[in-house]
N, C-alpha and C positions, 0 to 999 in steps of 0.2 A: 179463319173459320175452321172448325173441327169437322172432319168427315165422319160418316157412319162407320167406315172401316177402322178408323183410329179409335173410335169409342169401343167397338167390338174387340179390338186387340187389347185395349186397356182393361176390359172386363174379363179377359181370359187368364186363367192361371197357367203357369209354366211348371213343368216337372210332374212327378207322379202324383196321383190323387189318392186320398185316403177315404175308405168307405167304412162307415159305421154300421155294423150289422146288429140288429136287435132280434133276439130269438127267445125261445122259452126252453126250459129244461126242468127236469124233475130230479132233484138231488136224492141220494139214498136215504137221507134223514128227514124227509119231508113230513110235515104234520098237517092233517086235515084242518081246515080253518074252523070248522064247527067245534072241534075238540081242543083247539089251541089254548083257550083260557085255562082249561083244566090242566093241560100239559105244562104251560108256563108256570102256574102257581105251584105245581108239584115239583118241578125241577129247581125252583128257587126257594123251596121250603117255606112257602108263604100261604099254605092252604088255610091257615087260621085267619087270614084277612078276608073274611067272607064279604064284607061290604065292598071292598076294592074289587074282588073277583066279580061280583054282580055288576059293578060299574063297567068293568072290562067287557063283560058279555053284552051289556047294552050298547057300548061303543061298537062292538063287532056287528051287532044287528043293524045299527045305523049305517055303517060303512057298507055292509052287504046290500042294504036296500037302496041307498042313495048314490054310492060311488061306483059300485061294481055291478052293472046291469047284467053281466053274464052270470054272476053268482046268485041271481034271484031264484034260480031253480034249486039251490041248496036249501035245506031246512033251516028255519030260524030257531035260534036257541031259545028254549022255553025255560023260564025260571019263576 
């Protein structure tokens, strides 16, 4: 029969532990989410793709409303 001490010893790791740290940072080249569609289409020389740009903005609005509850305080892109 296996004892409780044997089970606990089997569940313990030996050696140093690794810790995964998750944090936030603001890079020097950050772009505000509300202006990102305009920024993206400008840097990729795709400003002529108006329909795609509008779809991109609609996707941003959905993500802002559904996925990012903290971002709800940000204004919704109007088009």
